[in-house]
TORKOL-4160 file (C-alpha; in steps of 0.2 Angstrom, whole numbers, padded with zeros to 4 digits, m for minus):
296
<pt num="1" X="m0046" Y="m0188" Z="m0116"/>
<pt num="2" X="m0033" Y="m0175" Z="m0114"/>
<pt num="3" X="m0030" Y="m0173" Z="m0095"/>
<pt num="4" X="m0037" Y="m0157" Z="m0087"/>
<pt num="5" X="m0024" Y="m0147" Z="m0078"/>
<pt num="6" X="m0021" Y="m0151" Z="m0059"/>
<pt num="7" X="m0020" Y="m0133" Z="m0055"/>
<pt num="8" X="m0025" Y="m0132" Z="m0036"/>
<pt num="9" X="m0043" Y="m0125" Z="m0035"/>
<pt num="10" X="m0045" Y="m0110" Z="m0024"/>
<pt num="11" X="m0062" Y="m0105" Z="m0016"/>
<pt num="12" X="m0075" Y="m0101" Z="m0030"/>
<pt num="13" X="m0067" Y="m0112" Z="m0043"/>
<pt num="14" X="m0073" Y="m0129" Z="m0049"/>
<pt num="15" X="m0067" Y="m0143" Z="m0060"/>
<pt num="16" X="m0079" Y="m0157" Z="m0066"/>
<pt num="17" X="m0072" Y="m0173" Z="m0074"/>
<pt num="18" X="m0085" Y="m0185" Z="m0080"/>
<pt num="19" X="m0082" Y="m0203" Z="m0076"/>
<pt num="20" X="m0078" Y="m0214" Z="m0091"/>
<pt num="21" X="m0094" Y="m0224" Z="m0089"/>
<pt num="22" X="m0104" Y="m0208" Z="m0092"/>
<pt num="23" X="m0094" Y="m0202" Z="m0107"/>
<pt num="24" X="m0095" Y="m0219" Z="m0115"/>
<pt num="25" X="m0114" Y="m0218" Z="m0113"/>
<pt num="26" X="m0114" Y="m0200" Z="m0120"/>
<pt num="27" X="m0104" Y="m0206" Z="m0135"/>
<pt num="28" X="m0119" Y="m0217" Z="m0140"/>
<pt num="29" X="m0134" Y="m0208" Z="m0134"/>
<pt num="30" X="m0144" Y="m0201" Z="m0148"/>
<pt num="31" X="m0146" Y="m0184" Z="m0139"/>
<pt num="32" X="m0128" Y="m0182" Z="m0135"/>
<pt num="33" X="m0116" Y="m0192" Z="m0147"/>
<pt num="34" X="m0113" Y="m0178" Z="m0159"/>
<pt num="35" X="m0107" Y="m0166" Z="m0145"/>
<pt num="36" X="m0104" Y="m0169" Z="m0127"/>
<pt num="37" X="m0093" Y="m0164" Z="m0112"/>
<pt num="38" X="m0078" Y="m0174" Z="m0105"/>
<pt num="39" X="m0074" Y="m0161" Z="m0092"/>
<pt num="40" X="m0077" Y="m0143" Z="m0088"/>
<pt num="41" X="m0075" Y="m0130" Z="m0075"/>
<pt num="42" X="m0072" Y="m0112" Z="m0069"/>
<pt num="43" X="m0055" Y="m0105" Z="m0063"/>
<pt num="44" X="m0055" Y="m0089" Z="m0054"/>
<pt num="45" X="m0039" Y="m0078" Z="m0054"/>
<pt num="46" X="m0029" Y="m0093" Z="m0059"/>
<pt num="47" X="m0012" Y="m0087" Z="m0054"/>
<pt num="48" X="0002" Y="m0099" Z="m0060"/>
<pt num="49" X="m0011" Y="m0109" Z="m0071"/>
<pt num="50" X="0000" Y="m0117" Z="m0084"/>
<pt num="51" X="m0004" Y="m0132" Z="m0096"/>
<pt num="52" X="0007" Y="m0139" Z="m0110"/>
<pt num="53" X="0002" Y="m0154" Z="m0121"/>
<pt num="54" X="0011" Y="m0162" Z="m0135"/>
<pt num="55" X="m0004" Y="m0173" Z="m0139"/>
<pt num="56" X="m0022" Y="m0167" Z="m0138"/>
<pt num="57" X="m0035" Y="m0180" Z="m0141"/>
<pt num="58" X="m0051" Y="m0170" Z="m0139"/>
<pt num="59" X="m0057" Y="m0152" Z="m0141"/>
<pt num="60" X="m0055" Y="m0138" Z="m0129"/>
<pt num="61" X="m0064" Y="m0122" Z="m0127"/>
<pt num="62" X="m0057" Y="m0108" Z="m0115"/>
<pt num="63" X="m0067" Y="m0092" Z="m0112"/>
<pt num="64" X="m0058" Y="m0078" Z="m0102"/>
<pt num="65" X="m0070" Y="m0066" Z="m0093"/>
<pt num="66" X="m0057" Y="m0057" Z="m0082"/>
<pt num="67" X="m0038" Y="m0054" Z="m0083"/>
<pt num="68" X="m0026" Y="m0061" Z="m0096"/>
<pt num="69" X="m0018" Y="m0077" Z="m0103"/>
<pt num="70" X="m0007" Y="m0082" Z="m0117"/>
<pt num="71" X="m0006" Y="m0097" Z="m0128"/>
<pt num="72" X="0004" Y="m0105" Z="m0142"/>
<pt num="73" X="m0002" Y="m0118" Z="m0155"/>
<pt num="74" X="0008" Y="m0129" Z="m0166"/>
<pt num="75" X="0002" Y="m0129" Z="m0184"/>
<pt num="76" X="0009" Y="m0138" Z="m0199"/>
<pt num="77" X="0020" Y="m0123" Z="m0203"/>
<pt num="78" X="0025" Y="m0115" Z="m0186"/>
<pt num="79" X="0020" Y="m0111" Z="m0169"/>
<pt num="80" X="0006" Y="m0098" Z="m0168"/>
<pt num="81" X="0006" Y="m0086" Z="m0153"/>
<pt num="82" X="m0008" Y="m0076" Z="m0145"/>
<pt num="83" X="m0015" Y="m0068" Z="m0130"/>
<pt num="84" X="m0033" Y="m0069" Z="m0122"/>
<pt num="85" X="m0041" Y="m0055" Z="m0112"/>
<pt num="86" X="m0059" Y="m0052" Z="m0105"/>
<pt num="87" X="m0072" Y="m0057" Z="m0118"/>
<pt num="88" X="m0061" Y="m0068" Z="m0129"/>
<pt num="89" X="m0063" Y="m0086" Z="m0133"/>
<pt num="90" X="m0050" Y="m0099" Z="m0138"/>
<pt num="91" X="m0054" Y="m0115" Z="m0147"/>
<pt num="92" X="m0040" Y="m0129" Z="m0147"/>
<pt num="93" X="m0045" Y="m0143" Z="m0159"/>
<pt num="94" X="m0040" Y="m0161" Z="m0157"/>
<pt num="95" X="m0023" Y="m0165" Z="m0164"/>
<pt num="96" X="m0014" Y="m0148" Z="m0161"/>
<pt num="97" X="0000" Y="m0148" Z="m0149"/>
<pt num="98" X="m0002" Y="m0132" Z="m0138"/>
<pt num="99" X="0002" Y="m0123" Z="m0122"/>
<pt num="100" X="m0008" Y="m0110" Z="m0112"/>
<pt num="101" X="m0005" Y="m0100" Z="m0096"/>
<pt num="102" X="m0011" Y="m0086" Z="m0085"/>
<pt num="103" X="m0003" Y="m0069" Z="m0086"/>
<pt num="104" X="0009" Y="m0066" Z="m0072"/>
<pt num="105" X="0003" Y="m0049" Z="m0068"/>
<pt num="106" X="m0016" Y="m0051" Z="m0072"/>
<pt num="107" X="m0020" Y="m0069" Z="m0071"/>
<pt num="108" X="m0035" Y="m0074" Z="m0080"/>
<pt num="109" X="m0052" Y="m0081" Z="m0074"/>
<pt num="110" X="m0059" Y="m0093" Z="m0086"/>
<pt num="111" X="m0073" Y="m0105" Z="m0091"/>
<pt num="112" X="m0067" Y="m0120" Z="m0100"/>
<pt num="113" X="m0074" Y="m0137" Z="m0107"/>
<pt num="114" X="m0066" Y="m0152" Z="m0115"/>
<pt num="115" X="m0078" Y="m0160" Z="m0127"/>
<pt num="116" X="m0080" Y="m0173" Z="m0140"/>
<pt num="117" X="m0093" Y="m0181" Z="m0152"/>
<pt num="118" X="m0096" Y="m0184" Z="m0170"/>
<pt num="119" X="m0099" Y="m0165" Z="m0174"/>
<pt num="120" X="m0085" Y="m0159" Z="m0163"/>
<pt num="121" X="m0073" Y="m0159" Z="m0178"/>
<pt num="122" X="m0084" Y="m0146" Z="m0186"/>
<pt num="123" X="m0083" Y="m0135" Z="m0170"/>
<pt num="124" X="m0070" Y="m0122" Z="m0178"/>
<pt num="125" X="m0081" Y="m0121" Z="m0194"/>
<pt num="126" X="m0096" Y="m0116" Z="m0184"/>
<pt num="127" X="m0087" Y="m0101" Z="m0176"/>
<pt num="128" X="m0078" Y="m0096" Z="m0193"/>
<pt num="129" X="m0061" Y="m0101" Z="m0186"/>
<pt num="130" X="m0047" Y="m0110" Z="m0195"/>
<pt num="131" X="m0029" Y="m0112" Z="m0192"/>
<pt num="132" X="m0019" Y="m0101" Z="m0189"/>
<pt num="133" X="m0034" Y="m0092" Z="m0181"/>
<pt num="134" X="m0039" Y="m0100" Z="m0165"/>
<pt num="135" X="m0047" Y="m0086" Z="m0155"/>
<pt num="136" X="m0061" Y="m0073" Z="m0157"/>
<pt num="137" X="m0070" Y="m0060" Z="m0147"/>
<pt num="138" X="m0088" Y="m0062" Z="m0141"/>
<pt num="139" X="m0101" Y="m0048" Z="m0139"/>
<pt num="140" X="m0114" Y="m0047" Z="m0125"/>
<pt num="141" X="m0106" Y="m0064" Z="m0118"/>
<pt num="142" X="m0114" Y="m0061" Z="m0101"/>
<pt num="143" X="m0131" Y="m0067" Z="m0109"/>
<pt num="144" X="m0123" Y="m0084" Z="m0108"/>
<pt num="145" X="m0121" Y="m0084" Z="m0089"/>
<pt num="146" X="m0137" Y="m0091" Z="m0084"/>
<pt num="147" X="m0134" Y="m0107" Z="m0094"/>
<pt num="148" X="m0116" Y="m0108" Z="m0089"/>
<pt num="149" X="m0122" Y="m0107" Z="m0071"/>
<pt num="150" X="m0134" Y="m0121" Z="m0074"/>
<pt num="151" X="m0120" Y="m0132" Z="m0081"/>
<pt num="152" X="m0109" Y="m0128" Z="m0067"/>
<pt num="153" X="m0123" Y="m0132" Z="m0054"/>
<pt num="154" X="m0124" Y="m0150" Z="m0060"/>
<pt num="155" X="m0109" Y="m0154" Z="m0051"/>
<pt num="156" X="m0118" Y="m0152" Z="m0034"/>
<pt num="157" X="m0130" Y="m0166" Z="m0039"/>
<pt num="158" X="m0127" Y="m0184" Z="m0040"/>
<pt num="159" X="m0120" Y="m0189" Z="m0057"/>
<pt num="160" X="m0130" Y="m0201" Z="m0066"/>
<pt num="161" X="m0134" Y="m0204" Z="m0085"/>
<pt num="162" X="m0149" Y="m0192" Z="m0086"/>
<pt num="163" X="m0137" Y="m0178" Z="m0078"/>
<pt num="164" X="m0124" Y="m0182" Z="m0090"/>
<pt num="165" X="m0136" Y="m0180" Z="m0105"/>
<pt num="166" X="m0142" Y="m0164" Z="m0097"/>
<pt num="167" X="m0124" Y="m0158" Z="m0096"/>
<pt num="168" X="m0122" Y="m0162" Z="m0114"/>
<pt num="169" X="m0138" Y="m0153" Z="m0119"/>
<pt num="170" X="m0133" Y="m0137" Z="m0109"/>
<pt num="171" X="m0116" Y="m0137" Z="m0118"/>
<pt num="172" X="m0123" Y="m0139" Z="m0135"/>
<pt num="173" X="m0135" Y="m0125" Z="m0132"/>
<pt num="174" X="m0121" Y="m0114" Z="m0126"/>
<pt num="175" X="m0110" Y="m0118" Z="m0141"/>
<pt num="176" X="m0125" Y="m0115" Z="m0153"/>
<pt num="177" X="m0126" Y="m0097" Z="m0146"/>
<pt num="178" X="m0108" Y="m0093" Z="m0149"/>
<pt num="179" X="m0109" Y="m0088" Z="m0168"/>
<pt num="180" X="m0122" Y="m0075" Z="m0164"/>
<pt num="181" X="m0111" Y="m0067" Z="m0151"/>
<pt num="182" X="m0096" Y="m0065" Z="m0163"/>
<pt num="183" X="m0105" Y="m0051" Z="m0173"/>
<pt num="184" X="m0102" Y="m0033" Z="m0167"/>
<pt num="185" X="m0119" Y="m0027" Z="m0161"/>
<pt num="186" X="m0124" Y="m0011" Z="m0151"/>
<pt num="187" X="m0127" Y="m0016" Z="m0133"/>
<pt num="188" X="m0131" Y="m0006" Z="m0118"/>
<pt num="189" X="m0117" Y="m0002" Z="m0106"/>
<pt num="190" X="m0116" Y="m0017" Z="m0095"/>
<pt num="191" X="m0112" Y="m0020" Z="m0077"/>
<pt num="192" X="m0102" Y="m0033" Z="m0068"/>
<pt num="193" X="m0115" Y="m0047" Z="m0068"/>
<pt num="194" X="m0103" Y="m0059" Z="m0060"/>
<pt num="195" X="m0101" Y="m0048" Z="m0045"/>
<pt num="196" X="m0120" Y="m0045" Z="m0044"/>
<pt num="197" X="m0123" Y="m0064" Z="m0045"/>
<pt num="198" X="m0110" Y="m0066" Z="m0031"/>
<pt num="199" X="m0120" Y="m0053" Z="m0021"/>
<pt num="200" X="m0136" Y="m0063" Z="m0024"/>
<pt num="201" X="m0128" Y="m0079" Z="m0019"/>
<pt num="202" X="m0121" Y="m0071" Z="m0003"/>
<pt num="203" X="m0138" Y="m0064" Z="0001"/>
<pt num="204" X="m0149" Y="m0078" Z="m0005"/>
<pt num="205" X="m0156" Y="m0079" Z="0013"/>
<pt num="206" X="m0164" Y="m0062" Z="0012"/>
<pt num="207" X="m0180" Y="m0055" Z="0004"/>
<pt num="208" X="m0171" Y="m0043" Z="m0008"/>
<pt num="209" X="m0182" Y="m0032" Z="m0020"/>
<pt num="210" X="m0177" Y="m0023" Z="m0036"/>
<pt num="211" X="m0172" Y="m0007" Z="m0027"/>
<pt num="212" X="m0159" Y="m0017" Z="m0017"/>
<pt num="213" X="m0151" Y="m0025" Z="m0032"/>
<pt num="214" X="m0151" Y="m0009" Z="m0042"/>
<pt num="215" X="m0142" Y="0000" Z="m0027"/>
<pt num="216" X="m0128" Y="m0013" Z="m0029"/>
<pt num="217" X="m0124" Y="m0008" Z="m0046"/>
<pt num="218" X="m0128" Y="0011" Z="m0043"/>
<pt num="219" X="m0142" Y="0012" Z="m0056"/>
<pt num="220" X="m0160" Y="0018" Z="m0054"/>
<pt num="221" X="m0173" Y="0003" Z="m0054"/>
<pt num="222" X="m0179" Y="0007" Z="m0071"/>
<pt num="223" X="m0162" Y="0008" Z="m0080"/>
<pt num="224" X="m0155" Y="m0007" Z="m0070"/>
<pt num="225" X="m0170" Y="m0018" Z="m0075"/>
<pt num="226" X="m0169" Y="m0013" Z="m0093"/>
<pt num="227" X="m0150" Y="m0016" Z="m0094"/>
<pt num="228" X="m0151" Y="m0032" Z="m0084"/>
<pt num="229" X="m0164" Y="m0039" Z="m0097"/>
<pt num="230" X="m0153" Y="m0033" Z="m0111"/>
<pt num="231" X="m0138" Y="m0043" Z="m0104"/>
<pt num="232" X="m0147" Y="m0059" Z="m0097"/>
<pt num="233" X="m0163" Y="m0060" Z="m0107"/>
<pt num="234" X="m0173" Y="m0060" Z="m0091"/>
<pt num="235" X="m0179" Y="m0049" Z="m0077"/>
<pt num="236" X="m0168" Y="m0046" Z="m0061"/>
<pt num="237" X="m0181" Y="m0053" Z="m0049"/>
<pt num="238" X="m0184" Y="m0069" Z="m0059"/>
<pt num="239" X="m0166" Y="m0072" Z="m0061"/>
<pt num="240" X="m0164" Y="m0070" Z="m0042"/>
<pt num="241" X="m0179" Y="m0081" Z="m0038"/>
<pt num="242" X="m0173" Y="m0095" Z="m0050"/>
<pt num="243" X="m0156" Y="m0094" Z="m0042"/>
<pt num="244" X="m0164" Y="m0097" Z="m0025"/>
<pt num="245" X="m0174" Y="m0112" Z="m0032"/>
<pt num="246" X="m0157" Y="m0119" Z="m0038"/>
<pt num="247" X="m0151" Y="m0118" Z="m0021"/>
<pt num="248" X="m0167" Y="m0126" Z="m0014"/>
<pt num="249" X="m0164" Y="m0140" Z="m0026"/>
<pt num="250" X="m0147" Y="m0143" Z="m0018"/>
<pt num="251" X="m0153" Y="m0143" Z="m0001"/>
<pt num="252" X="m0167" Y="m0155" Z="m0005"/>
<pt num="253" X="m0155" Y="m0166" Z="m0013"/>
<pt num="254" X="m0142" Y="m0166" Z="0001"/>
<pt num="255" X="m0151" Y="m0163" Z="0017"/>
<pt num="256" X="m0166" Y="m0169" Z="0027"/>
<pt num="257" X="m0172" Y="m0151" Z="0032"/>
<pt num="258" X="m0191" Y="m0148" Z="0030"/>
<pt num="259" X="m0198" Y="m0139" Z="0015"/>
<pt num="260" X="m0203" Y="m0125" Z="0027"/>
<pt num="261" X="m0185" Y="m0124" Z="0034"/>
<pt num="262" X="m0177" Y="m0123" Z="0017"/>
<pt num="263" X="m0190" Y="m0110" Z="0012"/>
<pt num="264" X="m0185" Y="m0099" Z="0027"/>
<pt num="265" X="m0167" Y="m0101" Z="0024"/>
<pt num="266" X="m0169" Y="m0093" Z="0007"/>
<pt num="267" X="m0179" Y="m0078" Z="0013"/>
<pt num="268" X="m0197" Y="m0085" Z="0010"/>
<pt num="269" X="m0208" Y="m0082" Z="0025"/>
<pt num="270" X="m0223" Y="m0090" Z="0016"/>
<pt num="271" X="m0219" Y="m0108" Z="0013"/>
<pt num="272" X="m0234" Y="m0109" Z="0002"/>
<pt num="273" X="m0228" Y="m0095" Z="m0010"/>
<pt num="274" X="m0211" Y="m0104" Z="m0010"/>
<pt num="275" X="m0219" Y="m0121" Z="m0015"/>
<pt num="276" X="m0229" Y="m0112" Z="m0029"/>
<pt num="277" X="m0213" Y="m0103" Z="m0036"/>
<pt num="278" X="m0203" Y="m0120" Z="m0035"/>
<pt num="279" X="m0217" Y="m0129" Z="m0045"/>
<pt num="280" X="m0217" Y="m0115" Z="m0057"/>
<pt num="281" X="m0198" Y="m0116" Z="m0060"/>
<pt num="282" X="m0196" Y="m0135" Z="m0058"/>
<pt num="283" X="m0212" Y="m0142" Z="m0064"/>
<pt num="284" X="m0216" Y="m0151" Z="m0048"/>
<pt num="285" X="m0218" Y="m0147" Z="m0029"/>
<pt num="286" X="m0203" Y="m0147" Z="m0018"/>
<pt num="287" X="m0209" Y="m0163" Z="m0009"/>
<pt num="288" X="m0212" Y="m0172" Z="m0025"/>
<pt num="289" X="m0194" Y="m0166" Z="m0032"/>
<pt num="290" X="m0186" Y="m0174" Z="m0016"/>
<pt num="291" X="m0196" Y="m0190" Z="m0018"/>
<pt num="292" X="m0192" Y="m0192" Z="m0036"/>
<pt num="293" X="m0173" Y="m0189" Z="m0033"/>
<pt num="294" X="m0173" Y="m0202" Z="m0019"/>
<pt num="295" X="m0178" Y="m0215" Z="m0032"/>
<pt num="296" X="m0161" Y="m0215" Z="m0040"/>
């Protein structure tokens, strides 16, 4: 695998490198062997981020959601140069020497993934790319954020074979959606979903309602709910509650707090309602979830 950068991670950024044992398992598992992650992460305001490789043994996907970055790729004829700004994606296939770096004035924020598999060599074809074209723009890319969040949240759980297969499945699903986002479509004026999600994270202990969330982005409840569903494919309150359940899973995995205490820490005064919501989202009760994870 091409080694991910060793850029120092600031708060809010993440980098996941799957152990060799797990990537070897993914390379043979029937659900993952055609397309699976080797490493992935999220870099926020990546000032001085710079990578240069003369040999590239896997495939690398970089998506810029804020700021700017620059790249060069060596083809058979010459070096190809380009820039990446918000909403643009860069795909660097195996075998191409390359370099990429954050803009000095507006350093990029990026999601990225190194991946491999029997179908990975066709990854450029699936996006309609071919040298010397290595980048493209995505429309309505914020609809991918719930799945991206699910993938990033796996890092907070103990890595094991089933988690690795789940990560591969999530990455496959994300990649499968990309071709549909490269077409120009009419979309509602969007808002900063990343900032709103950060607000939700920071206020996960509160019992917020639709009016609270709409006020954050300065829209009426009706227009906010309509535009939110256009961007994400789900309702604001469902999105917020599912985020809380993900945080509850992390606490159940890593603490000995009671279910009641975890519910209260996430703004649920009624532990029975919390348990019903948890079971609806996760398919089992909080206590059963904790017991099942302790078996591994």
